[in-house]
Every structure is written in C-alpha cells, then in structure tokens.
LUMPA-962504 format. One line per field, with one value per residue (C-alpha): chain; z, x, y; residue number from 1; residue in three letters. Coordinates in Angstrom, 3 decimals, always signed. Each point is the difference from the previous one (the first is absolute). Layout:
BEGIN
ch A / ... $
z Z / ... $
x X / ... $
y Y / ... $
i NUM / ... $
aa ALA / ... $
//
This chain:
BEGIN
ch A / A / A / A / A / A / A / A / A / A / A / A / A / A / A / A / A / A / A / A / A / A / A / A / A / A / A / A / A / A / A / A / A / A / A / A / A / A / A / A / A / A / A / A / A / A / A / A / A / A / A / A / A / A / A / A / A / A / A / A / A / A / A / A / A / A / A / A / A / A / A / A / A / A / A / A / A / A / A / A / A / A / A / A / A / A / A / A / A / A / A / A / A / A / A / A / A / A / A / A $
z +136.696 / +3.410 / +1.753 / +1.618 / +2.750 / -0.214 / +3.108 / -1.752 / -3.083 / +2.191 / +1.754 / -3.371 / -1.121 / +3.224 / -0.488 / -3.569 / +1.315 / +2.545 / -2.856 / -1.943 / +2.798 / +0.886 / -3.599 / -0.430 / +3.198 / -0.798 / -3.283 / +1.873 / +2.308 / -3.140 / -1.354 / -1.694 / +0.841 / +1.539 / -2.241 / +0.503 / -3.696 / +0.311 / +3.157 / -1.632 / -3.044 / +2.306 / +1.710 / -3.312 / -1.234 / +3.286 / -0.102 / -3.510 / +0.882 / +3.203 / -1.843 / -2.667 / +2.699 / +1.810 / -3.220 / -0.938 / +3.498 / -0.067 / -3.356 / +1.318 / +3.318 / +2.099 / +3.780 / +1.516 / +2.087 / -3.057 / -1.905 / +2.486 / -0.401 / -3.782 / +0.012 / +2.078 / -2.105 / -3.253 / +1.105 / +1.066 / -3.505 / -1.402 / -3.714 / -0.516 / +0.900 / -2.352 / -2.788 / +0.562 / -0.155 / -3.193 / -1.565 / +0.895 / -1.440 / -3.234 / -0.289 / +0.556 / -2.649 / -2.517 / +0.570 / +1.794 / +2.919 / +2.819 / +0.182 / +2.781 $
x +8.016 / +0.715 / -2.782 / +1.149 / -1.588 / +0.077 / +2.185 / +2.639 / -0.046 / +0.454 / +2.945 / +1.643 / -0.636 / +1.544 / +3.077 / +0.251 / -0.123 / +2.714 / +2.184 / -0.779 / +1.013 / +3.053 / +1.205 / -0.780 / +1.734 / +2.949 / +0.352 / -0.186 / +2.791 / +2.058 / -0.469 / -3.402 / -1.756 / -3.466 / -2.959 / -3.728 / -0.332 / +2.731 / -1.532 / -3.447 / +1.382 / +1.694 / -3.344 / -1.784 / +2.763 / -0.021 / -3.765 / +0.260 / +2.948 / -1.654 / -3.223 / +1.875 / +1.885 / -3.221 / -1.593 / +3.045 / +0.262 / -3.708 / +0.360 / +2.846 / -1.835 / +2.832 / -0.381 / -1.486 / +3.100 / +2.210 / -2.373 / +0.691 / +3.745 / -0.340 / -2.019 / +2.661 / +2.865 / -1.761 / -0.333 / +3.603 / +0.891 / -2.665 / -0.149 / +2.877 / -2.359 / -2.692 / +2.560 / +1.318 / -3.536 / -0.621 / +3.256 / -0.799 / -3.503 / +1.261 / +2.705 / -2.548 / -2.312 / +2.851 / +1.570 / -2.619 / +2.439 / +1.001 / +3.638 / +1.965 $
y -57.029 / +1.463 / +1.883 / +3.230 / +1.990 / +3.790 / +0.094 / -2.109 / +2.196 / +3.091 / -1.653 / -0.785 / +3.570 / +1.328 / -2.199 / +1.284 / +3.578 / -0.786 / -1.244 / +3.171 / +2.337 / -2.091 / +0.117 / +3.698 / +1.096 / -2.272 / +1.888 / +3.312 / -1.169 / -0.691 / +3.538 / +0.160 / +3.253 / -0.231 / +0.813 / -0.501 / -0.906 / -2.615 / -1.476 / -0.070 / -1.814 / -2.529 / -0.596 / -0.664 / -2.284 / -1.911 / -0.443 / -1.417 / -2.253 / -1.208 / -0.796 / -1.967 / -1.869 / -0.866 / -1.255 / -2.100 / -1.477 / -0.802 / -1.737 / -2.157 / -0.583 / +1.414 / -0.170 / +3.165 / +0.700 / +0.000 / +2.280 / +2.808 / -0.445 / -0.096 / +3.237 / +1.764 / -1.316 / +0.831 / +3.599 / +0.222 / -1.127 / +2.307 / +0.446 / -2.464 / -2.850 / +1.268 / +0.415 / -3.536 / -1.447 / +1.951 / -1.267 / -3.600 / +0.234 / +1.579 / -2.660 / -2.763 / +1.461 / +0.275 / -3.412 / -2.002 / -0.454 / +2.372 / +1.056 / -1.655 $
i 1 / 2 / 3 / 4 / 5 / 6 / 7 / 8 / 9 / 10 / 11 / 12 / 13 / 14 / 15 / 16 / 17 / 18 / 19 / 20 / 21 / 22 / 23 / 24 / 25 / 26 / 27 / 28 / 29 / 30 / 31 / 32 / 33 / 34 / 35 / 36 / 37 / 38 / 39 / 40 / 41 / 42 / 43 / 44 / 45 / 46 / 47 / 48 / 49 / 50 / 51 / 52 / 53 / 54 / 55 / 56 / 57 / 58 / 59 / 60 / 61 / 62 / 63 / 64 / 65 / 66 / 67 / 68 / 69 / 70 / 71 / 72 / 73 / 74 / 75 / 76 / 77 / 78 / 79 / 80 / 81 / 82 / 83 / 84 / 85 / 86 / 87 / 88 / 89 / 90 / 91 / 92 / 93 / 94 / 95 / 96 / 97 / 98 / 99 / 100 $
aa MET / THR / ASP / PHE / LYS / TRP / GLU / GLU / ILE / LEU / ILE / TYR / PHE / PHE / ILE / THR / LEU / LEU / GLY / THR / PHE / ALA / ASN / TYR / PHE / TYR / ARG / ILE / SER / LYS / GLY / LEU / SER / PHE / SER / ILE / LEU / SER / LEU / THR / SER / HIS / LEU / PHE / ILE / SER / SER / PHE / GLY / GLY / THR / LEU / THR / LEU / LEU / ILE / CYS / THR / TYR / PHE / GLN / VAL / ASP / HIS / GLY / LEU / ILE / GLY / ALA / ALA / CYS / GLY / ILE / SER / ARG / TRP / SER / GLY / SER / LYS / MET / ILE / GLU / GLU / LEU / GLU / ASN / ARG / MET / ILE / GLU / LYS / ILE / LYS / ASN / GLY / GLN / PRO / LYS / GLN $
//
C-alpha cells in the first residue's frame, strides 16, 4: 500500500476541484444556467469520484504523478465514471467476470 502525506492528498483534492470547475463552467458555456445548488452537487460528486479514484489508484499502486491526472480526469467524467464502475462491479457479481 502506498503511504500518502497530507500535502499529497490536498494536491489530489485540489486537482479534483479543478476538474469540477472546468467541467461545470464548460457546461455553462454550452447553455447550462448557473445555480449554486448545481455547483454544490458537482462539488459533492467530484469529492466522491476523486476519493474513489485515489483509493483505486492506491490499490493498484499507481505512480503518484498519474494519480493526480486520474483524479482530474475522473472529475471531468463525473458521474459517468462512477456509473461505469458500478456497472462493472454488478456485472462481475452476476457473472463472475467483468464485461469487456
């Protein structure tokens, strides 16, 4: 297991937040109207997605530099990544094998 320092975790969290704001403001530029509730929900979803990404990367002993990129990308993808992980886990439970 990889040992993390608090500074590293804060950097990953910051990168996750950058992905959150980038995705949210991209959606605004495409016509979504601004809402504090919507932004707050994006922040909670990104925190959850970033945490899952950090845990998965830790499990697979991913290099620290790639963890930051994965956290940012996972937030850009947002709930799609979480949904895909959920689908793969359900598929593996049902069939014993993940879908390809």
